[in-house]
C-alpha positions as CSV (number, residue, x, y, z in Angstrom):
1,M,153.5,65.3,76.8
2,D,153.3,64.4,80.7
3,N,156.5,66.1,81.2
4,N,155.3,69.5,79.7
5,Q,152.0,69.4,81.7
6,N,154.0,68.7,84.7
7,K,156.0,71.9,84.3
8,R,153.1,73.8,83.7
9,T,151.6,72.5,86.8
10,Q,154.6,73.5,88.8
11,R,154.9,77.1,87.3
12,S,151.0,77.7,87.9
13,Q,151.5,76.5,91.5
14,P,153.1,79.6,93.0
15,F,150.2,81.6,91.6
16,T,147.8,79.5,93.0
17,D,149.4,79.4,96.3
18,L,149.8,83.3,96.4
19,M,145.9,83.5,95.5
20,S,145.1,81.0,98.3
21,R,147.1,83.2,101.1
22,M,145.5,86.4,99.7
23,D,142.1,85.0,99.9
24,G,142.8,83.8,103.7
25,L,144.2,87.1,104.4
26,F,141.2,88.7,103.4
27,S,138.8,86.1,105.0
28,E,140.5,86.5,108.2
29,A,140.7,90.4,108.2
30,F,136.9,91.0,107.3
31,R,135.7,88.2,109.4
32,D,134.1,90.5,111.9
33,F,132.5,92.8,109.3
34,N,130.4,89.9,108.1
35,T,128.2,90.3,111.2
36,L,127.7,93.9,110.3
37,W,126.7,93.2,106.6
38,N,124.3,90.2,107.6
39,N,122.8,92.2,110.7
40,K,119.1,91.1,110.4
41,A,116.0,93.5,111.4
42,I,114.5,93.1,114.8
43,P,111.3,90.7,113.9
44,I,108.0,92.4,114.9
45,E,104.4,91.5,114.8
46,T,102.1,94.5,114.8
47,K,98.1,94.3,115.7
48,E,95.6,97.1,115.5
49,T,92.7,97.3,117.7
50,Q,89.8,99.6,118.0
51,S,92.0,101.9,120.6
52,S,95.4,101.2,120.2
53,I,98.5,99.7,118.1
54,I,100.3,96.8,119.7
55,I,103.7,96.0,118.7
56,H,105.6,92.8,119.6
57,A,109.3,92.7,119.2
58,M,111.1,89.3,119.5
59,L,114.4,90.0,121.4
60,P,115.2,86.6,122.9
61,G,118.6,86.6,124.9
62,Y,118.4,90.2,125.8
63,T,117.6,91.7,129.3
64,R,115.6,94.5,130.0
65,E,118.6,97.0,130.5
66,Q,120.1,96.3,127.3
67,I,117.0,97.5,125.3
68,E,116.2,101.0,124.3
69,L,112.9,102.6,123.4
70,E,112.8,106.2,121.9
71,I,109.7,107.8,120.8
72,M,110.3,110.5,117.7
73,G,106.9,112.2,116.9
74,R,105.4,109.6,114.6
75,Q,108.0,106.9,114.9
76,I,109.0,104.4,117.5
77,R,112.8,103.4,117.7
78,I,113.5,99.9,119.5
79,G,117.4,99.4,119.9
80,V,119.2,96.9,121.6
81,N,122.8,96.9,122.7
82,S,125.1,93.8,124.1
83,S,128.4,93.4,124.8
84,N,130.6,90.2,125.9
85,Y,133.9,90.0,127.3
86,V,135.8,86.8,127.7
87,E,139.1,86.3,129.3
88,K,141.1,83.0,129.5
89,K,144.4,82.8,131.3
90,D,146.5,79.8,131.9
91,D,149.6,80.7,134.0
92,E,151.3,77.0,133.7
93,Q,151.2,77.3,129.8
94,K,151.7,81.1,129.7
95,Y,148.5,81.5,127.9
96,F,146.3,84.6,127.8
97,H,143.3,85.4,125.5
98,N,140.7,88.1,125.8
99,Q,138.0,88.8,123.5
100,E,135.3,91.4,123.4
101,A,132.3,91.6,121.2
102,Y,129.8,94.5,121.0
103,R,126.5,94.3,118.9
104,K,124.0,96.9,118.1
105,N,120.5,96.6,116.3
106,E,117.6,99.0,115.9
107,R,114.4,99.0,114.0
108,I,112.1,102.0,113.5
109,I,108.6,101.9,113.1
110,T,106.4,104.8,111.6
111,L,102.8,105.2,112.6
112,P,100.0,107.4,110.6
113,F,99.7,109.6,113.8
114,P,101.9,111.2,116.5
115,I,102.8,109.0,119.6
116,S,101.8,110.0,122.8
117,K,104.8,109.7,125.1
118,K,102.7,110.0,128.3
119,D,100.1,107.1,127.3
120,T,102.6,104.7,125.5
121,T,103.4,101.6,127.6
122,A,106.0,98.9,127.2
123,S,106.9,95.5,128.8
124,Y,109.4,92.8,128.4
125,R,108.5,89.2,129.4
126,N,110.2,85.9,127.9
127,G,112.0,87.5,125.4
128,V,109.2,89.5,123.9
129,L,108.8,93.2,124.1
130,T,105.7,94.4,123.9
131,I,104.6,98.3,123.2
132,N,101.0,99.7,123.5
133,I,100.5,102.5,121.6
134,P,97.0,104.1,122.2
135,K,95.3,105.8,119.1
136,N,94.5,109.7,119.6
137,N,91.1,109.8,118.0
138,A,90.5,113.2,119.4
139,D,92.9,114.9,116.7
140,R,91.0,112.9,113.7
141,T,88.4,114.9,112.2
142,F,86.0,113.3,109.3
143,L,84.8,115.5,106.6
144,S,81.7,115.5,105.0
145,I,81.6,115.3,101.2
146,S,79.3,117.6,99.3
């Protein structure tokens, strides 16, 4: 009985080895795509006052130059782009390695009114982007109900 069981184990070993190698191949090939699929939304906090909407976007680790703001009618897009280039070289051991990474993320916020390009302001301090969007109450009309 032990001899038969040992023969079955030996026969199934190549299949297990093949599956393990295929798993390793796919894991290695798609390892960089994992960041694309797990890209998390930019965290924001929104506060409304009598005169404006204030948006705080948490962007730690980014510089002001890596942040884009775009107003599109009733929407504002917060975009961040970062790239990283690392090069390692060792002439003694004849070793050279370079790596480049690029990351892009964005969040679009829709408001119930058109956003004024002229009056909207933004500032970036300590990893927090603050956007102040004034409400345009001149376009609002209240109707009387009869």
